[in-house]
Structure formats: structure tokens, C-alpha cells
N, CA, C, O and CB atoms as a CASP TS submission, in Angstrom:
PFRMAT TS
TARGET T0000
AUTHOR 0000-0000-0000
METHOD Language model
MODEL 1
PARENT N/A
ATOM      1  N   MET     1       4.859  25.608   9.490  1.00  0.00           N
ATOM      2  CA  MET     1       5.265  24.100   9.740  1.00  0.00           C
ATOM      3  C   MET     1       4.054  23.529   9.091  1.00  0.00           C
ATOM      4  O   MET     1       3.085  24.193   8.720  1.00  0.00           O
ATOM      5  CB  MET     1       5.497  23.575  11.432  1.00  0.00           C
ATOM      6  N   SER     2       4.182  22.336   8.994  1.00  0.00           N
ATOM      7  CA  SER     2       3.290  21.140   8.639  1.00  0.00           C
ATOM      8  C   SER     2       3.776  20.142   9.274  1.00  0.00           C
ATOM      9  O   SER     2       4.973  19.854   9.275  1.00  0.00           O
ATOM     10  CB  SER     2       3.170  20.770   7.236  1.00  0.00           C
ATOM     11  N   VAL     3       2.499  19.256  10.133  1.00  0.00           N
ATOM     12  CA  VAL     3       3.085  17.893  10.532  1.00  0.00           C
ATOM     13  C   VAL     3       2.292  16.821   9.878  1.00  0.00           C
ATOM     14  O   VAL     3       1.200  16.827   9.311  1.00  0.00           O
ATOM     15  CB  VAL     3       3.078  17.660  12.108  1.00  0.00           C
ATOM     16  N   ALA     4       3.056  16.017  10.094  1.00  0.00           N
ATOM     17  CA  ALA     4       2.830  15.049   8.897  1.00  0.00           C
ATOM     18  C   ALA     4       2.256  13.733   9.843  1.00  0.00           C
ATOM     19  O   ALA     4       2.237  14.009  11.043  1.00  0.00           O
ATOM     20  CB  ALA     4       4.464  14.686   7.856  1.00  0.00           C
ATOM     21  N   ARG     5       1.835  12.496   9.538  1.00  0.00           N
ATOM     22  CA  ARG     5       1.142  11.553  10.241  1.00  0.00           C
ATOM     23  C   ARG     5       1.640   9.847   9.004  1.00  0.00           C
ATOM     24  O   ARG     5       1.448   9.826   7.789  1.00  0.00           O
ATOM     25  CB  ARG     5      -0.898  12.235  10.345  1.00  0.00           C
ATOM     26  N   VAL     6       2.035   9.098   9.535  1.00  0.00           N
ATOM     27  CA  VAL     6       2.150   7.794   8.615  1.00  0.00           C
ATOM     28  C   VAL     6       0.832   6.625   9.720  1.00  0.00           C
ATOM     29  O   VAL     6       0.627   6.404  10.914  1.00  0.00           O
ATOM     30  CB  VAL     6       4.393   7.053   8.574  1.00  0.00           C
ATOM     31  N   THR     7       0.322   6.233   8.535  1.00  0.00           N
ATOM     32  CA  THR     7      -0.637   5.326   8.734  1.00  0.00           C
ATOM     33  C   THR     7      -0.049   3.845   7.627  1.00  0.00           C
ATOM     34  O   THR     7       0.505   3.950   6.532  1.00  0.00           O
ATOM     35  CB  THR     7      -2.257   6.162   8.307  1.00  0.00           C
ATOM     36  N   GLU     8      -0.294   2.950   8.140  1.00  0.00           N
ATOM     37  CA  GLU     8      -0.139   1.402   7.650  1.00  0.00           C
ATOM     38  C   GLU     8      -1.062   1.251   6.587  1.00  0.00           C
ATOM     39  O   GLU     8      -2.183   1.726   6.770  1.00  0.00           O
ATOM     40  CB  GLU     8      -0.468   0.246   8.793  1.00  0.00           C
ATOM     41  N   ILE     9      -0.822   0.691   5.518  1.00  0.00           N
ATOM     42  CA  ILE     9      -2.550  -0.211   4.936  1.00  0.00           C
ATOM     43  C   ILE     9      -1.860  -1.395   4.170  1.00  0.00           C
ATOM     44  O   ILE     9      -0.645  -1.267   4.024  1.00  0.00           O
ATOM     45  CB  ILE     9      -3.904   0.921   3.466  1.00  0.00           C
ATOM     46  N   ILE    10      -2.387  -2.416   3.709  1.00  0.00           N
ATOM     47  CA  ILE    10      -1.968  -3.750   3.169  1.00  0.00           C
ATOM     48  C   ILE    10      -2.835  -3.424   2.079  1.00  0.00           C
ATOM     49  O   ILE    10      -3.926  -2.866   2.199  1.00  0.00           O
ATOM     50  CB  ILE    10      -2.211  -5.223   4.046  1.00  0.00           C
ATOM     51  N   ALA    11      -2.213  -3.860   0.827  1.00  0.00           N
ATOM     52  CA  ALA    11      -2.864  -4.161  -0.850  1.00  0.00           C
ATOM     53  C   ALA    11      -2.722  -5.563  -1.406  1.00  0.00           C
ATOM     54  O   ALA    11      -1.796  -6.336  -1.161  1.00  0.00           O
ATOM     55  CB  ALA    11      -2.038  -3.223  -2.059  1.00  0.00           C
ATOM     56  N   SER    12      -3.618  -5.751  -2.075  1.00  0.00           N
ATOM     57  CA  SER    12      -2.795  -7.221  -3.246  1.00  0.00           C
ATOM     58  C   SER    12      -3.149  -6.880  -4.330  1.00  0.00           C
ATOM     59  O   SER    12      -3.813  -5.880  -4.605  1.00  0.00           O
ATOM     60  CB  SER    12      -3.297  -9.002  -3.185  1.00  0.00           C
ATOM     61  N   SER    13      -2.626  -7.896  -5.233  1.00  0.00           N
ATOM     62  CA  SER    13      -2.784  -7.770  -6.708  1.00  0.00           C
ATOM     63  C   SER    13      -3.090  -9.020  -7.099  1.00  0.00           C
ATOM     64  O   SER    13      -3.458  -9.625  -6.092  1.00  0.00           O
ATOM     65  CB  SER    13      -1.605  -7.250  -7.472  1.00  0.00           C
ATOM     66  N   PRO    14      -3.132  -9.781  -8.131  1.00  0.00           N
ATOM     67  CA  PRO    14      -3.310 -10.899  -8.562  1.00  0.00           C
ATOM     68  C   PRO    14      -1.949 -10.995  -9.869  1.00  0.00           C
ATOM     69  O   PRO    14      -1.489 -11.981 -10.444  1.00  0.00           O
ATOM     70  CB  PRO    14      -4.976 -11.005  -8.998  1.00  0.00           C
ATOM     71  N   LYS    15      -1.588  -9.446  -9.995  1.00  0.00           N
ATOM     72  CA  LYS    15      -0.758  -9.382 -11.047  1.00  0.00           C
ATOM     73  C   LYS    15       0.908  -9.332 -10.824  1.00  0.00           C
ATOM     74  O   LYS    15       1.762  -9.937 -11.472  1.00  0.00           O
ATOM     75  CB  LYS    15      -1.225  -8.244 -11.727  1.00  0.00           C
ATOM     76  N   SER    16       1.078  -8.457  -9.751  1.00  0.00           N
ATOM     77  CA  SER    16       2.346  -8.222  -9.964  1.00  0.00           C
ATOM     78  C   SER    16       2.606  -7.276  -7.851  1.00  0.00           C
ATOM     79  O   SER    16       1.667  -6.779  -7.229  1.00  0.00           O
ATOM     80  CB  SER    16       2.519  -7.006 -11.891  1.00  0.00           C
ATOM     81  N   PHE    17       3.751  -7.333  -7.448  1.00  0.00           N
ATOM     82  CA  PHE    17       4.034  -6.632  -6.330  1.00  0.00           C
ATOM     83  C   PHE    17       3.848  -5.213  -6.828  1.00  0.00           C
ATOM     84  O   PHE    17       2.798  -4.880  -6.278  1.00  0.00           O
ATOM     85  CB  PHE    17       5.423  -6.962  -5.736  1.00  0.00           C
ATOM     86  N   GLU    18       4.284  -4.134  -7.590  1.00  0.00           N
ATOM     87  CA  GLU    18       4.003  -2.988  -8.387  1.00  0.00           C
ATOM     88  C   GLU    18       2.439  -2.477  -8.822  1.00  0.00           C
ATOM     89  O   GLU    18       2.003  -1.359  -9.098  1.00  0.00           O
ATOM     90  CB  GLU    18       4.742  -3.267  -9.565  1.00  0.00           C
ATOM     91  N   ASP    19       1.875  -3.666  -8.761  1.00  0.00           N
ATOM     92  CA  ASP    19       0.453  -3.103  -9.166  1.00  0.00           C
ATOM     93  C   ASP    19      -0.240  -3.203  -8.082  1.00  0.00           C
ATOM     94  O   ASP    19      -1.331  -2.644  -7.969  1.00  0.00           O
ATOM     95  CB  ASP    19      -0.311  -3.791 -10.292  1.00  0.00           C
ATOM     96  N   ALA    20       0.503  -4.199  -6.786  1.00  0.00           N
ATOM     97  CA  ALA    20      -0.482  -3.484  -5.395  1.00  0.00           C
ATOM     98  C   ALA    20      -0.090  -2.637  -5.139  1.00  0.00           C
ATOM     99  O   ALA    20      -1.027  -1.881  -4.881  1.00  0.00           O
ATOM    100  CB  ALA    20      -0.674  -4.001  -4.094  1.00  0.00           C
ATOM    101  N   VAL    21       1.129  -1.991  -4.965  1.00  0.00           N
ATOM    102  CA  VAL    21       1.682  -0.621  -4.512  1.00  0.00           C
ATOM    103  C   VAL    21       0.859   0.945  -5.082  1.00  0.00           C
ATOM    104  O   VAL    21       0.827   2.073  -4.591  1.00  0.00           O
ATOM    105  CB  VAL    21       3.310  -0.656  -5.107  1.00  0.00           C
ATOM    106  N   GLU    22       0.243   0.333  -6.369  1.00  0.00           N
ATOM    107  CA  GLU    22      -0.231   1.292  -7.002  1.00  0.00           C
ATOM    108  C   GLU    22      -1.830   0.893  -6.730  1.00  0.00           C
ATOM    109  O   GLU    22      -2.631   1.798  -6.963  1.00  0.00           O
ATOM    110  CB  GLU    22       0.359   1.386  -8.513  1.00  0.00           C
ATOM    111  N   GLU    23      -2.220  -0.028  -6.388  1.00  0.00           N
ATOM    112  CA  GLU    23      -3.615  -0.121  -5.922  1.00  0.00           C
ATOM    113  C   GLU    23      -3.598   0.914  -4.514  1.00  0.00           C
ATOM    114  O   GLU    23      -4.112   2.024  -4.382  1.00  0.00           O
ATOM    115  CB  GLU    23      -4.059  -1.882  -5.578  1.00  0.00           C
ATOM    116  N   GLY    24      -2.604  -0.106  -3.287  1.00  0.00           N
ATOM    117  CA  GLY    24      -2.542   0.492  -2.615  1.00  0.00           C
ATOM    118  C   GLY    24      -2.508   2.351  -2.325  1.00  0.00           C
ATOM    119  O   GLY    24      -2.906   2.951  -1.326  1.00  0.00           O
ATOM    120  N   ILE    25      -2.001   2.810  -3.352  1.00  0.00           N
ATOM    121  CA  ILE    25      -1.475   4.249  -3.254  1.00  0.00           C
ATOM    122  C   ILE    25      -2.404   4.903  -3.431  1.00  0.00           C
ATOM    123  O   ILE    25      -2.814   5.829  -2.732  1.00  0.00           O
ATOM    124  CB  ILE    25      -0.487   4.712  -4.082  1.00  0.00           C
ATOM    125  N   ASP    26      -2.939   4.378  -4.629  1.00  0.00           N
ATOM    126  CA  ASP    26      -5.232   4.685  -4.938  1.00  0.00           C
ATOM    127  C   ASP    26      -6.341   4.376  -4.296  1.00  0.00           C
ATOM    128  O   ASP    26      -7.330   4.656  -4.973  1.00  0.00           O
ATOM    129  CB  ASP    26      -5.993   3.969  -6.070  1.00  0.00           C
ATOM    130  N   ARG    27      -6.544   3.989  -3.434  1.00  0.00           N
ATOM    131  CA  ARG    27      -7.053   3.574  -2.256  1.00  0.00           C
ATOM    132  C   ARG    27      -6.815   4.612  -1.437  1.00  0.00           C
ATOM    133  O   ARG    27      -7.785   5.353  -1.273  1.00  0.00           O
ATOM    134  CB  ARG    27      -6.560   2.371  -1.780  1.00  0.00           C
ATOM    135  N   ALA    28      -5.493   4.991  -0.684  1.00  0.00           N
ATOM    136  CA  ALA    28      -5.166   5.907   0.313  1.00  0.00           C
ATOM    137  C   ALA    28      -5.334   6.817  -0.153  1.00  0.00           C
ATOM    138  O   ALA    28      -5.592   7.667   0.699  1.00  0.00           O
ATOM    139  CB  ALA    28      -4.111   5.944   0.867  1.00  0.00           C
ATOM    140  N   ASN    29      -5.350   7.390  -1.615  1.00  0.00           N
ATOM    141  CA  ASN    29      -5.664   8.613  -1.924  1.00  0.00           C
ATOM    142  C   ASN    29      -6.933   8.946  -1.539  1.00  0.00           C
ATOM    143  O   ASN    29      -7.197   9.888  -0.792  1.00  0.00           O
ATOM    144  CB  ASN    29      -5.491   8.829  -3.152  1.00  0.00           C
ATOM    145  N   LYS    30      -7.942   7.994  -2.162  1.00  0.00           N
ATOM    146  CA  LYS    30      -9.747   7.837  -1.838  1.00  0.00           C
ATOM    147  C   LYS    30      -9.921   8.160  -0.310  1.00  0.00           C
ATOM    148  O   LYS    30     -11.031   8.621  -0.044  1.00  0.00           O
ATOM    149  CB  LYS    30     -10.477   5.999  -2.124  1.00  0.00           C
ATOM    150  N   THR    31      -9.186   8.036   0.592  1.00  0.00           N
ATOM    151  CA  THR    31      -9.530   8.284   2.182  1.00  0.00           C
ATOM    152  C   THR    31      -8.994   9.605   2.530  1.00  0.00           C
ATOM    153  O   THR    31      -9.742  10.510   2.901  1.00  0.00           O
ATOM    154  CB  THR    31      -8.842   7.143   3.238  1.00  0.00           C
ATOM    155  N   LEU    32      -7.557   9.766   2.409  1.00  0.00           N
ATOM    156  CA  LEU    32      -6.775  10.282   3.052  1.00  0.00           C
ATOM    157  C   LEU    32      -6.303  11.755   2.200  1.00  0.00           C
ATOM    158  O   LEU    32      -5.880  11.507   1.071  1.00  0.00           O
ATOM    159  CB  LEU    32      -5.777   9.214   3.350  1.00  0.00           C
ATOM    160  N   LYS    33      -6.311  12.711   2.439  1.00  0.00           N
ATOM    161  CA  LYS    33      -5.676  13.868   2.338  1.00  0.00           C
ATOM    162  C   LYS    33      -4.265  14.405   2.484  1.00  0.00           C
ATOM    163  O   LYS    33      -3.770  14.498   3.607  1.00  0.00           O
ATOM    164  CB  LYS    33      -6.209  14.372   2.955  1.00  0.00           C
ATOM    165  N   ASN    34      -3.550  14.789   1.319  1.00  0.00           N
ATOM    166  CA  ASN    34      -2.367  15.623   1.204  1.00  0.00           C
ATOM    167  C   ASN    34      -1.565  13.969   1.292  1.00  0.00           C
ATOM    168  O   ASN    34      -0.942  13.405   2.191  1.00  0.00           O
ATOM    169  CB  ASN    34      -2.060  17.105   2.621  1.00  0.00           C
ATOM    170  N   VAL    35      -1.830  13.692   0.311  1.00  0.00           N
ATOM    171  CA  VAL    35      -0.858  11.913   0.463  1.00  0.00           C
ATOM    172  C   VAL    35       0.555  12.469   0.339  1.00  0.00           C
ATOM    173  O   VAL    35       0.405  13.668   0.103  1.00  0.00           O
ATOM    174  CB  VAL    35      -1.147  10.408  -1.163  1.00  0.00           C
ATOM    175  N   LYS    36       1.663  12.224   0.378  1.00  0.00           N
ATOM    176  CA  LYS    36       3.006  12.518   0.287  1.00  0.00           C
ATOM    177  C   LYS    36       4.007  12.018  -0.151  1.00  0.00           C
ATOM    178  O   LYS    36       4.982  12.443  -0.771  1.00  0.00           O
ATOM    179  CB  LYS    36       3.328  12.666   1.034  1.00  0.00           C
ATOM    180  N   GLY    37       3.509  10.521   0.441  1.00  0.00           N
ATOM    181  CA  GLY    37       4.437   9.194  -0.120  1.00  0.00           C
ATOM    182  C   GLY    37       4.460   8.495   0.720  1.00  0.00           C
ATOM    183  O   GLY    37       4.404   8.820   1.907  1.00  0.00           O
ATOM    184  N   ALA    38       4.566   7.148   0.192  1.00  0.00           N
ATOM    185  CA  ALA    38       4.840   5.608   1.215  1.00  0.00           C
ATOM    186  C   ALA    38       6.270   5.054   0.737  1.00  0.00           C
ATOM    187  O   ALA    38       7.265   5.485   0.155  1.00  0.00           O
ATOM    188  CB  ALA    38       3.463   4.105   0.860  1.00  0.00           C
ATOM    189  N   TRP    39       5.816   3.858   1.310  1.00  0.00           N
ATOM    190  CA  TRP    39       7.152   2.826   1.469  1.00  0.00           C
ATOM    191  C   TRP    39       6.997   1.756   1.557  1.00  0.00           C
ATOM    192  O   TRP    39       6.109   1.596   2.394  1.00  0.00           O
ATOM    193  CB  TRP    39       7.947   2.901   2.440  1.00  0.00           C
ATOM    194  N   VAL    40       7.526   0.292   0.969  1.00  0.00           N
ATOM    195  CA  VAL    40       7.468  -1.004   1.075  1.00  0.00           C
ATOM    196  C   VAL    40       7.722  -1.243   2.394  1.00  0.00           C
ATOM    197  O   VAL    40       8.893  -1.588   2.559  1.00  0.00           O
ATOM    198  CB  VAL    40       8.277  -1.672   0.223  1.00  0.00           C
ATOM    199  N   GLU    41       7.076  -1.193   3.397  1.00  0.00           N
ATOM    200  CA  GLU    41       7.822  -2.421   4.865  1.00  0.00           C
ATOM    201  C   GLU    41       7.685  -3.812   4.686  1.00  0.00           C
ATOM    202  O   GLU    41       8.191  -4.505   5.570  1.00  0.00           O
ATOM    203  CB  GLU    41       7.002  -2.327   6.500  1.00  0.00           C
ATOM    204  N   GLY    42       6.980  -4.529   3.518  1.00  0.00           N
ATOM    205  CA  GLY    42       7.116  -5.434   3.124  1.00  0.00           C
ATOM    206  C   GLY    42       6.296  -6.135   2.219  1.00  0.00           C
ATOM    207  O   GLY    42       5.223  -5.645   1.867  1.00  0.00           O
ATOM    208  N   MET    43       6.682  -7.232   1.803  1.00  0.00           N
ATOM    209  CA  MET    43       6.120  -7.936   0.654  1.00  0.00           C
ATOM    210  C   MET    43       5.925  -9.736   0.809  1.00  0.00           C
ATOM    211  O   MET    43       6.628 -10.431   1.543  1.00  0.00           O
ATOM    212  CB  MET    43       7.176  -7.543  -0.591  1.00  0.00           C
ATOM    213  N   LYS    44       4.989 -10.163   0.073  1.00  0.00           N
ATOM    214  CA  LYS    44       4.461 -11.791   0.579  1.00  0.00           C
ATOM    215  C   LYS    44       3.559 -11.983  -0.827  1.00  0.00           C
ATOM    216  O   LYS    44       3.026 -11.292  -1.695  1.00  0.00           O
ATOM    217  CB  LYS    44       3.258 -11.913   2.422  1.00  0.00           C
ATOM    218  N   VAL    45       3.739 -13.307  -0.482  1.00  0.00           N
ATOM    219  CA  VAL    45       3.006 -13.900  -2.079  1.00  0.00           C
ATOM    220  C   VAL    45       1.940 -14.591  -1.593  1.00  0.00           C
ATOM    221  O   VAL    45       2.501 -14.829  -0.523  1.00  0.00           O
ATOM    222  CB  VAL    45       3.977 -15.062  -3.177  1.00  0.00           C
ATOM    223  N   GLU    46       0.818 -15.146  -1.459  1.00  0.00           N
ATOM    224  CA  GLU    46      -0.163 -15.823  -1.184  1.00  0.00           C
ATOM    225  C   GLU    46      -0.657 -16.855  -2.139  1.00  0.00           C
ATOM    226  O   GLU    46      -1.329 -16.463  -3.093  1.00  0.00           O
ATOM    227  CB  GLU    46      -0.995 -15.023  -0.906  1.00  0.00           C
ATOM    228  N   CYS    47      -0.375 -18.294  -1.983  1.00  0.00           N
ATOM    229  CA  CYS    47      -0.403 -19.225  -3.152  1.00  0.00           C
ATOM    230  C   CYS    47      -1.477 -20.532  -3.033  1.00  0.00           C
ATOM    231  O   CYS    47      -1.907 -21.212  -2.101  1.00  0.00           O
ATOM    232  CB  CYS    47       1.118 -19.781  -3.319  1.00  0.00           C
ATOM    233  N   GLY    48      -1.570 -20.516  -3.750  1.00  0.00           N
ATOM    234  CA  GLY    48      -2.918 -21.407  -3.835  1.00  0.00           C
ATOM    235  C   GLY    48      -3.166 -22.835  -3.573  1.00  0.00           C
ATOM    236  O   GLY    48      -2.712 -22.887  -2.430  1.00  0.00           O
ATOM    237  N   GLY    49      -3.497 -23.815  -3.787  1.00  0.00           N
ATOM    238  CA  GLY    49      -3.758 -25.071  -3.859  1.00  0.00           C
ATOM    239  C   GLY    49      -2.365 -25.855  -4.447  1.00  0.00           C
ATOM    240  O   GLY    49      -1.417 -26.380  -3.863  1.00  0.00           O
ATOM    241  N   ASP    50      -2.675 -25.693  -5.781  1.00  0.00           N
ATOM    242  CA  ASP    50      -1.484 -25.883  -6.612  1.00  0.00           C
ATOM    243  C   ASP    50      -0.463 -25.381  -6.411  1.00  0.00           C
ATOM    244  O   ASP    50       0.320 -25.875  -7.223  1.00  0.00           O
ATOM    245  CB  ASP    50      -1.580 -25.628  -7.653  1.00  0.00           C
ATOM    246  N   GLY    51       0.138 -24.528  -5.680  1.00  0.00           N
ATOM    247  CA  GLY    51       1.631 -23.967  -5.362  1.00  0.00           C
ATOM    248  C   GLY    51       2.013 -22.816  -5.829  1.00  0.00           C
ATOM    249  O   GLY    51       2.927 -22.183  -5.300  1.00  0.00           O
ATOM    250  N   LYS    52       0.961 -22.140  -7.527  1.00  0.00           N
ATOM    251  CA  LYS    52       1.172 -21.209  -8.070  1.00  0.00           C
ATOM    252  C   LYS    52       0.617 -20.017  -7.203  1.00  0.00           C
ATOM    253  O   LYS    52      -0.287 -20.003  -6.368  1.00  0.00           O
ATOM    254  CB  LYS    52       0.745 -21.394  -9.295  1.00  0.00           C
ATOM    255  N   ILE    53       1.442 -19.027  -7.666  1.00  0.00           N
ATOM    256  CA  ILE    53       1.003 -17.122  -6.695  1.00  0.00           C
ATOM    257  C   ILE    53      -0.461 -16.771  -6.875  1.00  0.00           C
ATOM    258  O   ILE    53      -1.034 -16.299  -7.857  1.00  0.00           O
ATOM    259  CB  ILE    53       1.944 -15.355  -7.582  1.00  0.00           C
ATOM    260  N   LYS    54      -0.828 -17.047  -5.927  1.00  0.00           N
ATOM    261  CA  LYS    54      -2.122 -16.490  -6.138  1.00  0.00           C
ATOM    262  C   LYS    54      -2.587 -15.167  -6.118  1.00  0.00           C
ATOM    263  O   LYS    54      -3.585 -14.742  -6.701  1.00  0.00           O
ATOM    264  CB  LYS    54      -2.774 -16.960  -5.422  1.00  0.00           C
ATOM    265  N   ALA    55      -1.661 -14.427  -5.281  1.00  0.00           N
ATOM    266  CA  ALA    55      -2.142 -12.554  -4.801  1.00  0.00           C
ATOM    267  C   ALA    55      -0.016 -12.318  -4.346  1.00  0.00           C
ATOM    268  O   ALA    55       0.882 -12.947  -3.786  1.00  0.00           O
ATOM    269  CB  ALA    55      -3.995 -12.341  -2.388  1.00  0.00           C
ATOM    270  N   TYR    56      -0.232 -10.983  -5.078  1.00  0.00           N
ATOM    271  CA  TYR    56       1.289 -10.509  -4.316  1.00  0.00           C
ATOM    272  C   TYR    56       0.661  -9.293  -3.268  1.00  0.00           C
ATOM    273  O   TYR    56      -0.023  -8.368  -3.707  1.00  0.00           O
ATOM    274  CB  TYR    56       2.742  -9.690  -5.702  1.00  0.00           C
ATOM    275  N   ARG    57       0.884  -9.392  -2.327  1.00  0.00           N
ATOM    276  CA  ARG    57       0.829  -8.499  -1.066  1.00  0.00           C
ATOM    277  C   ARG    57       1.947  -7.511  -0.828  1.00  0.00           C
ATOM    278  O   ARG    57       3.087  -7.976  -0.831  1.00  0.00           O
ATOM    279  CB  ARG    57       0.795  -9.356   0.136  1.00  0.00           C
ATOM    280  N   VAL    58       1.790  -6.222  -0.623  1.00  0.00           N
ATOM    281  CA  VAL    58       2.835  -5.153   0.366  1.00  0.00           C
ATOM    282  C   VAL    58       2.084  -4.544   1.689  1.00  0.00           C
ATOM    283  O   VAL    58       1.052  -3.903   1.486  1.00  0.00           O
ATOM    284  CB  VAL    58       3.362  -3.638  -0.626  1.00  0.00           C
ATOM    285  N   THR    59       2.377  -4.649   2.536  1.00  0.00           N
ATOM    286  CA  THR    59       2.769  -3.471   3.184  1.00  0.00           C
ATOM    287  C   THR    59       3.244  -2.172   3.004  1.00  0.00           C
ATOM    288  O   THR    59       4.211  -2.033   2.256  1.00  0.00           O
ATOM    289  CB  THR    59       3.350  -3.725   3.678  1.00  0.00           C
ATOM    290  N   LEU    60       2.888  -1.460   3.396  1.00  0.00           N
ATOM    291  CA  LEU    60       2.951   0.004   3.061  1.00  0.00           C
ATOM    292  C   LEU    60       2.266   1.230   4.329  1.00  0.00           C
ATOM    293  O   LEU    60       1.202   1.590   4.834  1.00  0.00           O
ATOM    294  CB  LEU    60       2.036   0.085   1.555  1.00  0.00           C
ATOM    295  N   LYS    61       3.841   1.515   4.359  1.00  0.00           N
ATOM    296  CA  LYS    61       3.641   3.487   5.297  1.00  0.00           C
ATOM    297  C   LYS    61       3.838   4.382   4.403  1.00  0.00           C
ATOM    298  O   LYS    61       4.841   4.677   3.753  1.00  0.00           O
ATOM    299  CB  LYS    61       4.938   4.120   6.644  1.00  0.00           C
ATOM    300  N   VAL    62       2.235   5.008   4.435  1.00  0.00           N
ATOM    301  CA  VAL    62       1.479   6.036   3.816  1.00  0.00           C
ATOM    302  C   VAL    62       1.923   6.836   5.074  1.00  0.00           C
ATOM    303  O   VAL    62       1.887   6.456   6.244  1.00  0.00           O
ATOM    304  CB  VAL    62      -0.232   5.793   3.403  1.00  0.00           C
ATOM    305  N   THR    63       2.591   8.697   4.294  1.00  0.00           N
ATOM    306  CA  THR    63       2.685   9.352   4.511  1.00  0.00           C
ATOM    307  C   THR    63       1.604  10.546   3.878  1.00  0.00           C
ATOM    308  O   THR    63       1.177  10.682   2.731  1.00  0.00           O
ATOM    309  CB  THR    63       3.716   9.179   4.500  1.00  0.00           C
ATOM    310  N   PHE    64       1.355  11.344   5.120  1.00  0.00           N
ATOM    311  CA  PHE    64       0.554  12.378   4.667  1.00  0.00           C
ATOM    312  C   PHE    64       0.283  13.619   5.363  1.00  0.00           C
ATOM    313  O   PHE    64      -0.231  12.939   6.251  1.00  0.00           O
ATOM    314  CB  PHE    64      -0.502  11.898   4.450  1.00  0.00           C
ATOM    315  N   VAL    65       0.152  14.766   5.778  1.00  0.00           N
ATOM    316  CA  VAL    65       0.227  15.822   5.920  1.00  0.00           C
ATOM    317  C   VAL    65      -1.086  16.378   6.462  1.00  0.00           C
ATOM    318  O   VAL    65      -2.057  16.574   5.731  1.00  0.00           O
ATOM    319  CB  VAL    65       0.691  16.254   4.875  1.00  0.00           C
ATOM    320  N   LEU    66      -1.081  16.574   7.512  1.00  0.00           N
ATOM    321  CA  LEU    66      -2.270  16.807   8.396  1.00  0.00           C
ATOM    322  C   LEU    66      -2.747  18.436   8.538  1.00  0.00           C
ATOM    323  O   LEU    66      -1.995  19.340   8.906  1.00  0.00           O
ATOM    324  CB  LEU    66      -1.868  16.204   9.885  1.00  0.00           C
ATOM    325  N   ASP    67      -3.947  18.566   8.220  1.00  0.00           N
ATOM    326  CA  ASP    67      -5.122  19.903   7.845  1.00  0.00           C
ATOM    327  C   ASP    67      -4.387  20.802   8.736  1.00  0.00           C
ATOM    328  O   ASP    67      -3.878  20.222   9.695  1.00  0.00           O
ATOM    329  CB  ASP    67      -7.077  19.728   8.338  1.00  0.00           C
ATOM    330  N   ASP    68      -4.160  22.313   8.660  1.00  0.00           N
ATOM    331  CA  ASP    68      -4.175  22.624  10.168  1.00  0.00           C
ATOM    332  C   ASP    68      -5.299  23.512  10.637  1.00  0.00           C
ATOM    333  O   ASP    68      -5.391  23.814  11.827  1.00  0.00           O
ATOM    334  CB  ASP    68      -2.881  23.303  10.575  1.00  0.00           C
TER
END
């Protein structure tokens, strides 16, 4: 039997929401072992003073299996 844990991370990208998700998963894999999946809990954009999108941000719930 395995036991999993869920942790929340926030990632951003100047390109797109998809790129922010990829950045978040890449970073999670550097710190966490046995990452099995994630879901996007929220998305938002950060705008600059000119009203244009400066960054795309996602809140991810990352699931990973704990070692025995």
C-alpha cells in the first residue's frame, strides 16, 4: 500500500499558463520524489502599469507518493 501527499505550489511565466504549469512541475520534480500528478487550482495574470499582461500565474496541487 502506498501513501500520497498533496502540496500546493505557485508558479509563473511571462509566456503562458501552460508554460507556468510546466515550470511548476519541473521545479516540483527537483525537490519532491515520486511526483505522480497535479491539478490547477487557480489561474491569474499580473498586469504591468501599461495594462498589458506581465506574468501568468498558476496555483498547482501536486501529488507525490511518500517513500516507505
